[in-house]
N, C-alpha and C positions, 0 to 999 in steps of 0.2 A: 937510398934505395926506396925507402918508404914514401918519400916525397914523389919520386918518379911514378911509383905504382898509384899513388893517390891522384896525381895529375892525369895519368892515363885513364883512370876510372872516371874522373870528372869530365874529360873530353868525350868519353864514350857515352856518358849520360846525356851530355848536351846534344850530341849527334842524334841519339835516340829520341830525345825530347823534341828536337827540330823536325825529325821525321814524322812524329805523331802530330806535329803542329800543322799538318796540311788542312787548312780550313775549308769548310763547305761554303757554298755561295748563299744558302738560305736555310733557315731553321723554322720548324713549326711542329704541329701535332696532327696526328691522323684523325679524321672524322668521317662520318657517314651520313647520307641522307636517310633519315628514318621516316616511317609512315605511322600515323596514328589511325588505327582502325576503330571507328565509332559505331555504336548501335544505330540501326536504321528503323527500329521499332521499339516500342515500350512494352515491357512485360518481364515475367520471371525468367531468368536464365536457366533453362532446364539442363543444357549440356554445355560444358566448356572445359574439355579435357586437356587443352594445351598448357604447358608450363614454360616458365622462363628458360631460355637456352634451347628450347625445342626448335628443330628445323621444320618449316612448313613449306608447302608448294602452292604455286599460283592456282586459284580456283578450288583449293581444298576446303571442305567444310570444317570449320574450327569451333562452331558454337551454334546453339539453337535456343531461340527465345520462344516462350509459350505462344502457340498459335490458336488457342481455343476460341478467343474472341472473334478472330477472323473466320474460323471454320463455322461458328454459329451464324455469323452475319451472312456468309455465303449460302448456307442452308436456307436461311430465311428469305434471301433474295431469290433463290431457285424456286421456292414455294410461291412467291409473288409472281414470278415470271410464268409459272405454270397456270396460275389463276388468270393472268392477263391473256395468255395465249388461248385459253379456253373461250374467252370473249370473242376472239377473232373467229374461232370455229363457229360460234353461235351466230355471229353476224353473217358469215359466209353462207350458213344454212338459210338464214333469212333472205339473203339476196337470191339464192337458188329458188326459194319459194316464190319470190316476187317475179322472177323470170318465167317460172312455169305459169303463174297467173297471167302474165302478159301474153304468153303464147296462146293460152286458151281464149283470152279476150280478143287477140288479134284474129284468130280463126272466126270468131263470131262477128267481129267488125267487118272482115272481108265478105262474109256471107250477107250481112245486112246491107253493105254497100251495093251489092248486086241487086238485092231486093228493092232497094230504094229506086233504082233505075226502072224497075218494072211496076213500081207502085205497091209492092207487097209489104214494104216496110216504110216507116216514116223517117223523115230527116232528123226528128228529135231522137229516135233510137240510135241513129248513127252518131249524132253529136254526143250522146251520153257515153257511148263506147269510146269515142275519141278522148273524152274527159278522163275516163278510167285508165286509158293507156298513158296519158300524160302524168296522171297521179302516180302510177306505178313507176314510171321513169324517175320522177322526183324521189320516190321512196328508195329506189335503187341507188341514186346518187347520194342520198343522205346516209345510207348504210355504208357506202364506200368511204365517205368522209369519216365515219366512225372507225373504220379500219385504219385509215391514215393516222388518226389520233392515237389509236392503240399501238400502232407500229412505232410512233414517236416515243410513247411511254416505254415500249420494249427497248428502244435504242438507249434511253436514259438508264435503264436497268443494266444493259450490256456494259455501258461505261462504268457504272458502279461496280459491276462484277469484275471488270478489268482492274479497277483501282484496288479492290479487295484482294484479288489474286496477286497484284504487285506487292501489297503489304504482306501477304502470306509468304511470298518468296523472300522478302527482306528479313523475315524472322530467322532465316538460315544465314549465319555469318560465314563469309568466305574470305580467304586470303587473297589480296589483290596482287601479291608478288611472291616469288621464291625468296625466302629469307629465314631469319632467326628471330624468335620472340625475345625482345629485350626487356619488356616489363609488362606485367598484368596489373590492370587497375580495378578489376572486379573478379569475384569468384562465383563458381556455380551455385545456384540457389538464391543469389541476390537479384535485385530488380534492376534490369537494364533500362536506360532511358534514352530515347531517340536523340542522337546528337552528342551523347556523352561517350568519352573514350572507353574502349574495352581493353585494348592492349597496344603496345608499340612494337613494330617489327622493322627490320632493316635487312637489306641484302649485303652481307659481309664478304661476298666473293670479290668485291672491289671497293677499296677505300680511297679517300682523297687526303693528301697531305696539304694542309693549308699553311702556307708560309708567307714571308714578306720580303719584298725586294726594295732596294734603294733606287732612286731615280737613275743613278749611274749604271745600274745593272739591267735596266729595261731593254737596252739595245742588244743585250747578250742572249735574250730568250724571246721566243714567240710561240703562239698557240700551235700545238701539234709537235713541238720539239720533244725528242727523247732525252731524258736526263737520268742521272744516277741518283737513286734514293737510298739513304743509309739509315739503319735503325739498330738500336742496342740489342745484343743477344746475351748479355751477361759477361762477367769477368773482363770488363773493359774492352770487349770485342764488338765489332760492328759488322753486320751483313749488308751487302749491296744488291739491290734489285733495280730493274729498269722501270721508269715511269714516263708518263706522257703529260705534258702541260695541257690542261683542259680548260683553264680560265685564268685571265689576268684582269684585275680591276682597272677601269679607266679613270678612276679617281684616287687621288692620294689621300692618306689618312695618317694620323699620328700613330706611332708604334704602340701596339697593345700593351696592357699592363703586365703581361707575362714577361716582357723584357725587363731584365733585372735592374739596370741602372737608370736613374732619372735622365741622364744625358742622352741615352739611347731612346728613351720613350718620347722625347720631344722632337725626334726626327720624323720627317714625312716619308712614308713608305707606301708600296703598292702591294695589295694582297694578291696571292697567286695560289692556284690549286693544281696539284699534280696527281693524276689518277694512276693507281697501282693495283695490280692483281694481288689478291690475298690468298695465300695457301694455308692460312690458319695461324701463322706466326704473328701477324699484325693485329693489334687491338685498338679499339677506339680510345683516343686520348693519349696514346703512346707518342713520345717525341720522335721526330725524324729530321733528317738533313737532306739537302739537295746540292748536288754538284753538276754544273753544266758541262756537257761534253765538249 
């Protein structure tokens, strides 16, 4: 009787074991495309309130680098522009004086021209007035050339001001995406350097399961296919969610070192990524499995 009971138990265990032996088509780990946010200006980091695991929004101000040097330079440039613009006003006033003188001389010239006809004025007087009119025309043209030169100088200052304003704007650190802060590389009060990382962020609302296919499996899947993605939830249980094949490598490679046996590592495989929506249960680095529908 004991033998029959033992045999029945063994058969039940084998059936259960065979049921759990439903193998997945591919195995891998969840990963995410992270973004390194770097400083675009150099200076003391005055404000940097975000912490690791904080959620941030696209366009949100997450840090402030000292702007005093750019503020001082902008103020200095504004003073220089005011000084140069006052030169334009002076030259314009000078041109107005020249034009008034020309009008006065023109009146005299017209009168002398009539008198020359009657013999009451000499040709020399007329010629002298003509010379004065030509001289004033040259003076007006020279003054206009000064204005052109001053306007060019103002144009250079405008370009410098635009550059300083851009640097001023870059002192405010903004998030380029909606995501979660994964790592901080610098703290408030430290010196930020242009081009150096400040923090790492990623959008965890969607993860990718990177796994590997054999050459025989390539014909079973294509881009855009819906597949089943399985992940551990504890106590030897697995949850299933739907995923979409987002990328398949077009080049074969040797199995990665995460494959346990040497025999498996020498096989040629193709990398594949499956995109899945994350409701918070999936974590970067967590293992997962794929079953083709």
